[in-house]
N, C-alpha and C positions, 0 to 999 in steps of 0.2 A: 546567521539570522541573528541581529544587534535588537536591545531591547528598545525600541521605539516599533521595530518593526512587529515585535514580539504585540504590543501594545495597538499597533494596525490588525493587528492576526483579528484582538480581542473585540474592536471599532467593531471592521465588516460581520464576523458569528451575529454581535445582538442586529444589526442591524440588517441582518437576512431575517430575522424571526417574524420585523413588517414590511418583507418581499414576497410574491408572486412571480418573480422571473421565471423560475421554474419552468411555469408551464408552458414558456417561450418555445422550450424544445422539443414539445409534446405533439407530433409529426400525424395529419394522420394522409390515408390514400385512400388505393383501392380493397379491396377484395378478393380473396380467390380461394377455390376449392367451394365443397357444402357446407365449411362452419364460415359464421357470417359476423366478422367483429366489428364493435363499433370503438370510433376514438372518447378518451373518457372529457367530459365539457369542463371546461374551464372553472376547476376548483373543487371539480367534485374527487370526493377519497375513492379511490382503487381497493377492487376485496382479492380478486386474482394476481397476485405481483408475482413475474419470472424477474430472478435476480441473476445478473454476466457477471457476474461477480465477485471473489469471496467476499473480498472489504462491504461490498453491498448487502451484502449473505449477514455478514456480521456485525454491520451497523444497522440491516430491518431490528436485528436477534434485541442488540443493543437495548433500540428502544423502545423494548416491549413490541412490536409490529411482528410479529412470529407468523401468526394466524391467519396472517394477508398473505405470505411467501409461499407458495403451490409447486417449484417448480426452483433449482437451484445447479449451478453447473457439476461438472465430477469432481472439482475441484474444490468443490465448499466443503470443507469435511468439519466446520465451527460454527458454535459451538453441539457438542456430539449429537443431537438433538437433531441436526436438520443434516443427517447422511441418511435420514428414517423417506426425504421429500425424492417425491421426482427431479431422476437428472434430465436434464436439456442436452448435455453434450460438456463439447470443451468449452475454452476461454475466446478460441479465432473459429469452430466448428462448428457450431451446438447443430439442434439436431431439429430443423421446423416441425416439423412434423412431427417430431415430442411437442412442442412447445402450444400449439397448437389444438392439441391436444389436450393442452389443459384448459383451454380457455380462458385465456391472461383477457386484464384490462387494462397491464402498463406488465412492460418493462423497463429494467432497469440498468443502463449501457454504461462505460467511457467514454472517455474521445476517441481511444483507439478502436469501438467499432460504427465505425461510423456506415464503411458500408451495410452491417449489418443493419444497422437504423434504416437506409436505403427501402433495406429488403424489409423491414417489420411494416412499414409505410408502403410500400405495395403492397400490403395482407390486411391494412388497417387496424397493425395493432398499432397503439399510440404505446413510445417511449421517452423516456425522462432520460437525461443525462449529468453523468456525476463527476465534478475533477475533482482524484483524490488523490491526484501528483506530487499535493505540496500540502504540508501543514495548515495551510488558513483553508483549501480545498476541502481540507478534512473535514475541521472545524463548522464550517459553510455546510457540507452534507449533513453532519450530526443536526442543525437545523431544519433545512430544508423538508428531509425525509421527516422530522417528529413534525411540522407544521402537516407533509402531504398526509402521516399517516395517521391524525389526528394524536397525537403521539408530543406534543410542541412541552409539558414538560421536562419529561425525560428528557430531548432531543436536546434542548438550554443546557438540564443538570448534565448533559453529558458533556456538553462543549463546556462548559462551565470549567466542566472537574479538570478536564484535557489541558485548559488552556492555561489555569493554574496547574500543573503537572510545566510545561512546559516554564513558564515566569520562575517554578522554583529549582529547575536546571537549570537557569543559568543562571542565580544569583549561584548556586555553586557554584560554578566553576569561573565565573566570572573574572578572577584574580589567579587562578591556575597556571602554569608556567601550559603551554600547549603542544601536543607531540604531533610530529608528522606524521599522519596516519592513510596508509592508501586499506582501503574497505573493499573487498573482493568480493562481489555479484554473483560470479558461475565460473569453473575453468574448468579441461580438456582433464579430466582425471587420470589417464589414459596411463602416465607415464611421467613425469620431476615436474615440472611450471611448462602451461603454456594454455595455449589459446583461455588468456585473462580477461574478464571483464570485469572492470570495476563504475562504482556510481563517482558520476563527472560530477559537474555545477547543475543548481539550478531545481533538485526536484527531492522528495521526503528525505530523504538519505542525507544528501549533505549536510540539509537545512538541522537532519540529528545528531547528525557526528558532529558539526557548532556546536547546538548544544551539550552535548555529550562532554566540552573539553577538547575534542581534535581538531587540526587542520587540514583539508583533503590538502592531499599533494596536489592530485589534480586539479588542475587551477584554469583548464580554457572553456569557455562558455561553451563549446559544447564539441563530440558528439553527450549525449545525458551518461550515457553506458557504453564509455566505448574499450575496445579492445584492444593492449596495449600487451607488448614484446619485451623479451626477459629485458632486452635493453634499455627501455624505456621504465621501466620499471625499475632496474640500475639505473638511471639517470633521476627520476624521482627521487631514490634516495628513501625512502621510509622508513622513519623511526621505531612504524609498529600496522606492522600483516594485523586487519580480522578479517576472516573468512565465515560468509554466511553461509549455512548448510542446513540446509528445513531438512533434509530426511537421509542423514550420514548414511543407513543401511541400504539405501536405494543407490550410494555410487560404489558400493563394494569394495569400502575399504572402511577401516577403522580410525579415528581421529588424530592416535598417533603415527600411522600412515599416513593422513593427508597433511596435518605438521614437516615431519620427515621428509617431507619432495621439497619445503625449500630448501634446506640446509646444500640443494644444488647450490644456493649464488652464495658463497659463503660471505661474500664482500659486503651482503647486505646490513644496514644498522639493525632493522629486527632479526634478525638472522642471528648476530653475534650481539646480543643484547637478549637472547630468546625471547623476544616481543612477538613471537606469532601467536593470534587468538584464532580457537576457534570456535563459532559460534552456532549453536542450534535451535531450529523449534522450526514448527509450517510459518510461526507469526511470524516469521524475519520474517518474510515478503509479503505478507498482506496490509496494506495502507487502514488502519479500524480503525477499532477504539483500542486491538491491542501493541495498538503501539509504543504505550505507554511501558513493556515488557521490551523492546527491541533497544529504547529510550535507556534505559538499566541495566539494560545488559552492556550496552557499549560505556556507558560511564562506569561500570564495574572494570570492565575490559581494560578504559583508559585513564582510569583514578580512583586504586581500589584502598584510596585515603578515607574518598567521602562515601556518609552514608545517606544509599541509594534508597528509597522508598517505592 
């Protein structure tokens, strides 16, 4: 992402303050069962929200709308008080009966929930789609949900603070030598290096990697998260490999064992230069308010000489 694009993001975030186009995503439909649901009216503030993703949940809490959140997915764990809320199932396999029992007036979803949106439409439950796969989308979401939940100041403040951090990171890394980086999102941890998925172009991982002073070794436009073979990894020849592991205990290996897997590729510059970096924490996979922690972690891994705050 270049500096001009960051300016565009800021303009976009500001303009959303005066736009209520988010309501174009609210879809009324039929009703089912004994419960009767009423679609939200244009401009009406929701009182009972169900969140279909951790990023949405974290954003609602960050802007001060936690009292409106009545249900979250099994994967919503932050902030800690979220764990006390009723669970509505998984990210892709929600329990519709559990959702209906919460009597929501709005379910907030992501673009990949297209089929679920149609189901909610049949149940006459309003939905709002948020795009959070890009930095511009995340900033816009802060503003839109702030306006929606009558937390305008908090949403605008969060968007401004987020944007300032992005600009600061760009300034810090503008004149640094960029290292060729492969960002590993997941792989088979059974034995050696196999079934490796990496960050491609066009989503927030690629944007943050650029801001942190790295150069993504994967240069094709698609797919967004390609699976690469050992031969493909060797061909890309990364100088640094960064693995994102939200829950190390869940894969049954220590950090040392995870790093040691890469010793099977002795010809890789990242192995030769001992530049296999392992980042841990649940914030690594949630595009929301805590993304600045990911930017800081990437920056420290690539350019420890920079003072990252």
